[in-house]
DSSP file (Angstrom, degrees, kcal/mol; ACC not computed):
  #  RESIDUE AA STRUCTURE BP1 BP2  ACC     N-H-->O    O-->H-N    N-H-->O    O-->H-N    TCO  KAPPA ALPHA  PHI   PSI    X-CA   Y-CA   Z-CA
    1    1 A X              0   0    0      0, 0.0    22,-2.5     0, 0.0     2,-0.4   0.000 360.0 360.0 360.0 136.4    0.0    0.0    0.0
    2    2 A X  E     -A   22   0A   0    110,-0.5   112,-1.0    20,-0.2     2,-0.4  -0.850 360.0-170.8-107.7 141.2    1.3    3.4   -0.9
    3    3 A X  E     -Ab  21 114A   0     18,-2.1    18,-2.3    -2,-0.4     2,-0.3  -0.961   6.8-157.1-135.4 117.6    0.6    6.6    1.1
    4    4 A X  E     +A   20   0A   0    110,-1.2     2,-0.3    -2,-0.4    16,-0.2  -0.669  21.8 161.0 -90.9 147.6    1.4   10.1   -0.2
    5    5 A X  E     +A   19   0A   0     14,-2.5    14,-2.7    -2,-0.3   111,-0.1  -0.946  35.0  76.3-152.9 171.0    1.9   12.9    2.3
    6    6 A X        +     0   0    0     -2,-0.3    11,-0.3     1,-0.3    -1,-0.1   0.373  59.2 134.7 104.5  -3.9    3.4   16.4    2.5
    7    7 A X        +     0   0    0     12,-0.1     2,-0.3     9,-0.1    -1,-0.3  -0.174  20.9 124.6 -70.8 171.5    0.9   18.4    0.6
    8    8 A X  E     -e  118   0B   0    109,-0.7   111,-2.9   108,-0.1     2,-0.5  -0.987  59.0 -49.6 167.2-166.4   -0.4   21.7    1.8
    9    9 A X  E     +e  119   0B   0     -2,-0.3     2,-0.3   109,-0.2   111,-0.2  -0.861  54.1 165.7-102.0 129.6   -1.0   25.4    1.1
   10   10 A X  E     -e  120   0B   0    109,-2.5   111,-2.5    -2,-0.5     2,-0.1  -0.982  33.5-112.7-141.7 151.5    2.0   27.4   -0.3
   11   11 A X  E >   -e  121   0B   0     -2,-0.3     3,-2.5   109,-0.2    73,-0.2  -0.441  50.9 -78.9 -79.9 158.0    2.4   30.7   -1.9
   12   12 A X  T 3  S+     0   0    0    109,-2.2    73,-0.2     1,-0.3    -1,-0.1  -0.331 122.6  25.8 -54.2 132.0    3.5   31.1   -5.5
   13   13 A X  T 3  S+     0   0    0     71,-3.2    70,-0.7     1,-0.3    -1,-0.3   0.295 100.0 119.0  92.7  -8.9    7.3   30.6   -5.6
   14   14 A X    <   -     0   0    0     -3,-2.5    70,-2.4    70,-0.3     2,-0.3  -0.089  55.8-122.8 -81.7-176.1    7.3   28.5   -2.5
   15   15 A X        -     0   0    0     67,-0.2     2,-0.3    68,-0.2    67,-0.2  -0.929  20.6-178.7-131.8 152.5    8.4   24.9   -2.1
   16   16 A X  E     - C   0  81A   0     65,-2.1    65,-3.4    -2,-0.3     2,-0.5  -0.981  16.5-146.2-143.2 153.0    7.0   21.6   -0.8
   17   17 A X  E     - C   0  80A   0    -11,-0.3     2,-0.3    -2,-0.3    63,-0.2  -0.965  15.8-159.5-123.8 114.8    8.4   18.1   -0.4
   18   18 A X  E     - C   0  79A   0     61,-2.8    61,-2.3    -2,-0.5     2,-0.3  -0.666   5.7-161.3 -90.0 146.9    6.0   15.3   -1.0
   19   19 A X  E     -AC   5  78A   0    -14,-2.7   -14,-2.5    -2,-0.3     2,-0.4  -0.934   8.6-165.0-125.0 151.5    6.7   11.8    0.3
   20   20 A X  E     -AC   4  77A   0     57,-2.3    57,-2.1    -2,-0.3     2,-0.4  -0.952  11.7-169.0-137.4 116.8    5.3    8.4   -0.6
   21   21 A X  E     -AC   3  76A   0    -18,-2.3   -18,-2.1    -2,-0.4     2,-0.5  -0.846  11.8-145.3-110.1 142.4    5.8    5.5    1.7
   22   22 A X  E     -A    2   0A   0     53,-2.2     2,-0.5    -2,-0.4   -20,-0.2  -0.893  13.5-154.3-104.6 132.0    5.1    1.9    1.0
   23   23 A X  S    S+     0   0    0    -22,-2.5     3,-0.1    -2,-0.5    52,-0.0  -0.898  71.4   1.3-108.9 133.9    3.9   -0.3    3.8
   24   24 A X  S    S+     0   0    0     -2,-0.5     2,-0.3     1,-0.1    -1,-0.2   0.551 118.4  69.5  77.5   6.9    4.4   -4.0    4.0
   25   25 A X  S    S-     0   0    0    -24,-0.2     2,-0.2    -3,-0.1    -3,-0.1  -0.979  77.2-119.8-157.0 140.4    6.4   -4.2    0.8
   26   26 A X        -     0   0    0     -2,-0.3     3,-0.2     1,-0.1    47,-0.1  -0.586  12.3-160.9 -78.3 143.8    9.8   -3.1   -0.5
   27   27 A X    >   +     0   0    0     45,-0.3     3,-2.0    -2,-0.2    -1,-0.1   0.290  62.4 108.0-103.1   8.1    9.8   -0.7   -3.4
   28   28 A X  T 3  S+     0   0    0      1,-0.3    -1,-0.1    44,-0.3    44,-0.1   0.753  83.1  42.8 -61.7 -24.2   13.4   -1.5   -4.4
   29   29 A X  T 3  S+     0   0    0     -3,-0.2     2,-0.4    43,-0.1    70,-0.4   0.291 100.7  91.3-104.0  10.0   12.3   -3.4   -7.5
   30   30 A X    <   -     0   0    0     -3,-2.0     2,-0.3    21,-0.2    68,-0.2  -0.850  69.8-133.2-110.2 139.2    9.6   -1.0   -8.6
   31   31 A X  E     -F   97   0B   0     66,-2.3    66,-2.6    -2,-0.4     2,-0.3  -0.689  34.6-153.5 -75.6 143.4    9.7    1.9  -10.9
   32   32 A X  E     -FG  96  49B   0     17,-2.5    17,-2.9    -2,-0.3     2,-0.3  -0.901  14.8-176.3-125.9 151.0    7.9    4.8   -9.2
   33   33 A X  E     -FG  95  48B   0     62,-2.5    62,-2.3    -2,-0.3     2,-0.4  -0.971  19.9-140.0-144.3 159.7    6.0    7.8  -10.4
   34   34 A X  E     +FG  94  47B   0     13,-3.3    12,-2.4    -2,-0.3    13,-1.6  -0.972  24.3 174.9-116.5 134.8    4.2   10.9   -9.4
   35   35 A X  E     -FG  93  45B   0     58,-2.8    58,-3.1    -2,-0.4     2,-0.3  -0.875  11.1-155.9-129.0 164.7    1.0   12.1  -11.1
   36   36 A X  E     -FG  92  44B   0      8,-2.4     8,-3.2    -2,-0.3     2,-0.4  -0.986   4.9-162.5-142.5 154.9   -1.4   14.9  -10.4
   37   37 A X  E     -F   91   0B   0     54,-2.1    54,-2.3    -2,-0.3     2,-0.2  -0.953   4.9-163.5-142.3 120.3   -5.0   15.7  -11.1
   38   38 A X    >   -     0   0    0      4,-0.4     3,-2.2    -2,-0.4    52,-0.1  -0.630  46.3 -75.2 -94.3 158.0   -6.6   19.1  -10.9
   39   39 A X  T 3  S+     0   0    0      1,-0.3    -1,-0.1    -2,-0.2     3,-0.1  -0.283 118.7   7.8 -55.6 130.3  -10.4   19.5  -10.8
   40   40 A X  T 3  S+     0   0    0      1,-0.3     2,-0.3    -3,-0.1    -1,-0.3   0.502 112.9 100.5  78.3   3.9  -12.0   18.9  -14.1
   41   41 A X  S <  S-     0   0    0     -3,-2.2    -1,-0.3     1,-0.0     2,-0.1  -0.808  74.8-104.4-120.4 161.9   -8.8   17.6  -15.7
   42   42 A X        -     0   0    0     -2,-0.3    -4,-0.4     1,-0.1     2,-0.2  -0.410  47.7 -89.4 -77.8 158.4   -7.3   14.2  -16.4
   43   43 A X        -     0   0    0     -6,-0.2     2,-0.3    -2,-0.1    -6,-0.2  -0.500  52.6-161.9 -66.4 132.9   -4.6   12.7  -14.4
   44   44 A X  E     -G   36   0B   0     -8,-3.2    -8,-2.4    -2,-0.2     2,-0.1  -0.897  19.7-104.3-125.8 152.0   -1.3   13.8  -15.8
   45   45 A X  E     +G   35   0B   0     -2,-0.3   -10,-0.2    59,-0.3     3,-0.1  -0.429  35.3 167.5 -69.9 139.8    2.3   12.7  -15.5
   46   46 A X  E     -     0   0B   0    -12,-2.4    13,-2.6     1,-0.4     2,-0.3   0.687  60.0 -27.2-115.5 -56.9    4.6   14.7  -13.3
   47   47 A X  E     -GH  34  58B   0    -13,-1.6   -13,-3.3    11,-0.2    -1,-0.4  -0.989  50.1-165.3-160.4 157.4    7.8   12.6  -12.7
   48   48 A X  E     -GH  33  57B   0      9,-2.2     9,-2.2    -2,-0.3     2,-0.3  -0.986   2.8-161.9-147.7 156.2    9.1    9.1  -12.6
   49   49 A X  E     -GH  32  56B   0    -17,-2.9   -17,-2.5    -2,-0.3     7,-0.2  -0.996  24.2-115.4-141.0 144.0   12.2    7.2  -11.4
   50   50 A X    >   -     0   0    0      5,-2.4     3,-0.9    -2,-0.3   -20,-0.1  -0.190  37.4 -97.2 -78.0 173.1   13.5    3.8  -12.2
   51   51 A X  T 3  S+     0   0    0      1,-0.3   -21,-0.2    48,-0.2    -1,-0.1   0.817 123.6  48.7 -63.4 -31.4   13.8    1.0   -9.8
   52   52 A X  T 3  S-     0   0    0    -23,-0.1    -1,-0.3     3,-0.0    20,-0.1   0.731 106.2-126.9 -79.3 -19.8   17.5    1.6   -9.1
   53   53 A X  S <  S+     0   0    0     -3,-0.9    17,-0.2     2,-0.2    -2,-0.1   0.661  82.2 105.6  84.7  16.1   16.9    5.3   -8.6
   54   54 A X  S    S+     0   0    0      1,-0.1     2,-0.4    15,-0.1    -3,-0.1   0.397  71.6  51.3-112.5   3.0   19.5    6.4  -11.1
   55   55 A X        +     0   0    0     -5,-0.1    -5,-2.4     2,-0.0     2,-0.3  -1.000  62.4 173.5-137.0 141.1   17.2    7.5  -14.0
   56   56 A X  E     -H   49   0B   0     -2,-0.4     2,-0.3    -7,-0.2    -7,-0.2  -0.936  14.6-157.0-142.6 163.8   14.3    9.9  -13.9
   57   57 A X  E     -H   48   0B   0     -9,-2.2    -9,-2.2    -2,-0.3     2,-0.3  -0.991   9.9-164.3-143.6 147.5   11.9   11.6  -16.2
   58   58 A X  E     -H   47   0B   0     -2,-0.3   -11,-0.2   -11,-0.2     2,-0.2  -0.958  26.7-109.0-134.8 149.8    9.9   14.8  -15.9
   59   59 A X    >>  -     0   0    0    -13,-2.6     3,-1.6    -2,-0.3     4,-1.2  -0.494  37.1-117.9 -67.4 147.2    6.9   16.5  -17.5
   60   60 A X  T 34 S+     0   0    0      1,-0.3     3,-0.3     2,-0.2    -1,-0.1   0.842 111.8  63.3 -57.6 -33.4    8.0   19.5  -19.4
   61   61 A X  T 34 S+     0   0    0      1,-0.2    -1,-0.3     3,-0.0   -15,-0.0   0.690 114.4  30.2 -68.3 -18.3    5.9   21.7  -17.2
   62   62 A X  T X> S+     0   0    0     -3,-1.6     3,-2.4   -16,-0.2     4,-2.2   0.452  84.8 128.0-118.2  -4.7    7.9   20.8  -14.1
   63   63 A X  T 3< S+     0   0    0     -4,-1.2     4,-0.1    -3,-0.3   -16,-0.0  -0.304  80.1  16.4 -60.0 132.1   11.3   20.2  -15.5
   64   64 A X  T 34 S+     0   0    0      2,-0.5    -1,-0.3     1,-0.1     3,-0.1   0.249 125.4  59.2  89.4 -12.7   13.9   22.3  -13.7
   65   65 A X  T <4 S+     0   0    0     -3,-2.4    17,-2.1     1,-0.2     2,-0.3   0.694  97.8  54.1-114.9 -33.4   11.6   22.9  -10.7
   66   66 A X  E  <  -D   81   0A   0     -4,-2.2    -2,-0.5    15,-0.2     2,-0.4  -0.792  59.6-166.2-108.4 148.0   10.7   19.4   -9.4
   67   67 A X  E     -D   80   0A   0     13,-2.2    13,-2.9    -2,-0.3     2,-0.4  -0.986   5.0-157.7-135.5 125.5   13.1   16.6   -8.4
   68   68 A X  E     +D   79   0A   0     -2,-0.4     2,-0.3    11,-0.2    11,-0.2  -0.805  16.8 175.1 -99.4 142.4   12.1   13.0   -7.8
   69   69 A X  E     -D   78   0A   0      9,-1.9     9,-2.5    -2,-0.4     2,-0.4  -0.963  17.1-147.1-144.2 162.0   14.2   10.8   -5.6
   70   70 A X  E     -D   77   0A   0     -2,-0.3     2,-0.6     7,-0.2     7,-0.2  -0.995   6.0-167.5-136.6 131.7   14.0    7.2   -4.3
   71   71 A X  E  >> -D   76   0A   0      5,-3.2     5,-2.0    -2,-0.4     4,-0.5  -0.869   5.6-178.1-119.2  94.8   15.2    5.8   -1.1
   72   72 A X  T >45S+     0   0    0     -2,-0.6     3,-0.6     1,-0.2   -45,-0.3   0.840  82.3  57.4 -64.2 -32.4   15.0    2.0   -1.4
   73   73 A X  T 345S+     0   0    0      1,-0.2    -1,-0.2    -3,-0.1    -2,-0.0   0.860 114.6  37.3 -66.1 -34.7   16.2    1.5    2.2
   74   74 A X  T 345S-     0   0    0     -3,-0.4    -1,-0.2     2,-0.2   -52,-0.2   0.362 106.0-127.0 -97.7   4.4   13.3    3.6    3.6
   75   75 A X  T <<5S+     0   0    0     -3,-0.6   -53,-2.2    -4,-0.5     2,-0.3   0.906  70.5 116.8  50.0  46.8   10.8    2.3    1.0
   76   76 A X  E   < -CD  21  71A   0     -5,-2.0    -5,-3.2   -55,-0.2     2,-0.3  -0.973  50.2-157.5-141.3 153.8   10.0    5.8    0.1
   77   77 A X  E     -CD  20  70A   0    -57,-2.1   -57,-2.3    -2,-0.3     2,-0.3  -0.912  15.3-155.8-124.5 161.8   10.0    8.2   -2.8
   78   78 A X  E     -CD  19  69A   0     -9,-2.5    -9,-1.9    -2,-0.3     2,-0.4  -0.933  12.6-156.7-135.2 155.4   10.0   12.0   -2.7
   79   79 A X  E     -CD  18  68A   0    -61,-2.3   -61,-2.8    -2,-0.3     2,-0.6  -0.904  11.1-161.5-134.0 107.1    9.1   14.9   -4.9
   80   80 A X  E     -CD  17  67A   0    -13,-2.9   -13,-2.2    -2,-0.4     2,-0.6  -0.790  10.8-165.5 -88.0 121.1   10.8   18.1   -4.1
   81   81 A X  E     +CD  16  66A   0    -65,-3.4   -65,-2.1    -2,-0.6     2,-0.3  -0.932   9.3 178.7-115.8 114.3    8.8   20.9   -5.7
   82   82 A X        +     0   0    0    -17,-2.1   -67,-0.2    -2,-0.6   -68,-0.2  -0.734  60.8  18.9-110.2 160.6   10.4   24.4   -6.0
   83   83 A X  S    S-     0   0    0    -70,-0.7    -1,-0.2    -2,-0.3   -68,-0.2   0.911  84.2-157.8  49.0  52.3    9.1   27.6   -7.5
   84   84 A X        -     0   0    0    -70,-2.4   -71,-3.2    -3,-0.3     2,-0.3  -0.286   7.6-159.0 -66.3 144.7    5.5   26.4   -7.3
   85   85 A X    >   -     0   0    0    -73,-0.2     3,-2.3   -72,-0.1     4,-0.3  -0.831  32.2-107.8-120.3 158.2    3.0   28.0   -9.6
   86   86 A X  G >  S+     0   0    0     -2,-0.3     3,-1.6     1,-0.3    34,-0.3   0.841 118.4  61.9 -55.0 -32.9   -0.8   28.2   -9.3
   87   87 A X  G 3  S+     0   0    0      1,-0.3    -1,-0.3   -49,-0.0   -49,-0.0   0.569  91.3  67.6 -73.4  -6.0   -1.1   25.8  -12.2
   88   88 A X  G <  S+     0   0    0     -3,-2.3    -1,-0.3     2,-0.0    -2,-0.2   0.572  72.7 116.4 -84.0  -9.6    0.8   23.2  -10.0
   89   89 A X    <   +     0   0    0     -3,-1.6     2,-0.3    -4,-0.3    30,-0.2  -0.405  42.1 104.9 -64.5 128.9   -2.2   23.0   -7.7
   90   90 A X  E    S- I   0 118B   0     28,-1.5    28,-2.8    -2,-0.2     2,-0.6  -0.967  76.7 -74.8-179.8 174.0   -3.7   19.5   -7.8
   91   91 A X  E     -FI  37 117B   0    -54,-2.3   -54,-2.1    -2,-0.3     2,-0.4  -0.871  50.5-146.5 -89.2 126.5   -4.1   16.3   -5.9
   92   92 A X  E     -FI  36 116B   0     24,-2.9    24,-2.1    -2,-0.6     2,-0.4  -0.814  15.3-169.5-101.3 134.0   -0.8   14.5   -6.2
   93   93 A X  E     -F   35   0B   0    -58,-3.1   -58,-2.8    -2,-0.4     2,-0.3  -0.928  11.9-147.3-121.7 143.5   -0.6   10.7   -6.4
   94   94 A X  E     -F   34   0B   0     -2,-0.4    19,-2.2    20,-0.3     2,-0.3  -0.825  21.3-176.7-104.5 153.8    2.3    8.3   -6.2
   95   95 A X  E     -FJ  33 112B   0    -62,-2.3   -62,-2.5    -2,-0.3     2,-0.4  -0.973  13.7-148.9-147.9 157.0    2.3    5.0   -8.1
   96   96 A X  E     -FJ  32 111B   0     15,-2.3    15,-2.1    -2,-0.3    14,-1.9  -0.956  12.9-179.1-130.9 148.6    4.4    1.9   -8.6
   97   97 A X  E     -F   31   0B   0    -66,-2.6   -66,-2.3    -2,-0.4     2,-0.7  -0.993  28.5-128.0-144.3 152.3    5.0   -0.4  -11.5
   98   98 A X        +     0   0    0     -2,-0.3     2,-0.3   -68,-0.2   -68,-0.1  -0.897  61.6 113.9 -96.7 114.6    6.9   -3.5  -12.2
   99   99 A X        -     0   0    0     -2,-0.7   -48,-0.2   -70,-0.4    -2,-0.1  -0.969  69.2-116.2-167.5 179.1    8.8   -2.8  -15.4
  100  100 A X  S    S+     0   0    0     -2,-0.3     2,-0.3     1,-0.1   -50,-0.0   0.387  92.4  37.6-112.3   0.6   12.1   -2.3  -17.0
  101  101 A X  S    S-     0   0    0    -52,-0.1     2,-0.1   -51,-0.0    -1,-0.1  -0.988  90.6 -88.7-149.3 159.1   11.8    1.3  -18.1
  102  102 A X        -     0   0    0     -2,-0.3     2,-0.4   -54,-0.1   -52,-0.1  -0.439  42.6-157.8 -68.3 136.4   10.3    4.5  -16.9
  103  103 A X        -     0   0    0     -2,-0.1   -46,-0.1   -54,-0.1   -54,-0.1  -0.907  19.0-171.4-119.3 146.7    6.7    5.0  -17.8
  104  104 A X        +     0   0    0     -2,-0.4     2,-0.4   -59,-0.1   -59,-0.3   0.295  61.6  85.8-119.3   8.1    4.7    8.3  -18.1
  105  105 A X  S >  S-     0   0    0      1,-0.1     3,-1.9   -61,-0.1     4,-0.3  -0.920  73.5-133.6-112.6 138.0    1.2    7.0  -18.6
  106  106 A X  G >  S+     0   0    0     -2,-0.4     3,-1.9     1,-0.3    -1,-0.1   0.832 102.6  66.2 -56.2 -33.4   -1.1    6.1  -15.7
  107  107 A X  G 3  S+     0   0    0      1,-0.3    -1,-0.3    -3,-0.0    -3,-0.0   0.706  92.3  62.7 -64.5 -18.0   -2.2    2.9  -17.4
  108  108 A X  G <  S+     0   0    0     -3,-1.9     2,-0.4   -11,-0.0    -1,-0.3   0.538  88.1  87.7 -84.2  -5.8    1.4    1.5  -17.0
  109  109 A X    <   -     0   0    0     -3,-1.9   -12,-0.2    -4,-0.3     3,-0.1  -0.764  54.0-168.7-102.1 141.4    1.3    1.6  -13.2
  110  110 A X        +     0   0    0    -14,-1.9     2,-0.4    -2,-0.4   -13,-0.2   0.737  69.5  43.0 -99.5 -27.2    0.0   -1.2  -11.2
  111  111 A X  E     -J   96   0B   0    -15,-2.1   -15,-2.3  -110,-0.0     2,-0.4  -0.968  61.9-171.9-129.5 138.9   -0.3    0.3   -7.7
  112  112 A X  E     -J   95   0B   0     -2,-0.4  -110,-0.5   -17,-0.2   -17,-0.2  -0.958   9.1-149.1-131.0 146.5   -1.6    3.6   -6.6
  113  113 A X        -     0   0    0    -19,-2.2  -110,-0.2    -2,-0.4     2,-0.2  -0.610  36.7 -87.1-102.8 169.5   -1.7    5.5   -3.3
  114  114 A X  B     -b    3   0A   0   -112,-1.0  -110,-1.2    -2,-0.2   -20,-0.3  -0.492  55.2-111.7 -70.2 148.8   -4.2    8.0   -1.9
  115  115 A X        -     0   0    0     -2,-0.2     2,-0.4   -22,-0.1   -22,-0.2  -0.237  16.1-140.0 -83.0 169.0   -3.4   11.5   -3.0
  116  116 A X  E     - I   0  92B   0    -24,-2.1   -24,-2.9  -111,-0.1     2,-0.3  -0.998  24.4-120.3-129.4 135.2   -2.2   14.5   -1.2
  117  117 A X  E     - I   0  91B   0     -2,-0.4  -109,-0.7   -26,-0.2     2,-0.5  -0.558  22.5-168.8 -82.5 131.4   -3.6   18.0   -1.9
  118  118 A X  E     -eI   8  90B   0    -28,-2.8   -28,-1.5    -2,-0.3     2,-0.4  -0.984   6.0-175.4-117.5 124.1   -1.3   20.8   -3.1
  119  119 A X  E     -e    9   0B   0   -111,-2.9  -109,-2.5    -2,-0.5     2,-0.5  -0.976   5.9-165.4-121.3 130.9   -2.7   24.3   -3.2
  120  120 A X  E     -e   10   0B   0     -2,-0.4     2,-0.3   -34,-0.3  -109,-0.2  -0.963   8.6-152.5-120.7 119.0   -0.7   27.2   -4.5
  121  121 A X  E      e   11   0B   0   -111,-2.5  -109,-2.2    -2,-0.5   -35,-0.0  -0.682 360.0 360.0 -91.9 142.7   -2.0   30.7   -3.7
  122  122 A X              0   0    0     -2,-0.3    -1,-0.1  -111,-0.2  -111,-0.1   0.449 360.0 360.0 -92.4 360.0   -1.2   33.6   -6.1
């Protein structure tokens, strides 16, 4: 089971660090991803990291501002979000997949956690 946390209210230009913890299972062999969904919009890819934690991919909209990382020992992944913008506001979800390459589509992920709300005030 995956559980995302760390969301909250932040001003434009601020930072947040999201965490996603896995309970009862190691994530060391899973590729992991972050997605987000704003009201009235489809769930969209944010970032992903491979099972070893040495390759990552980002949506163009967050590239240079967000950083995904993976701590296999702590069975957690993180999303450091800097220079937040109002358009980053959404519910953020973490997901896991068994695979050999990073995936950016929700359908490629097998396990999902409950989301955490990120609100950015202008």
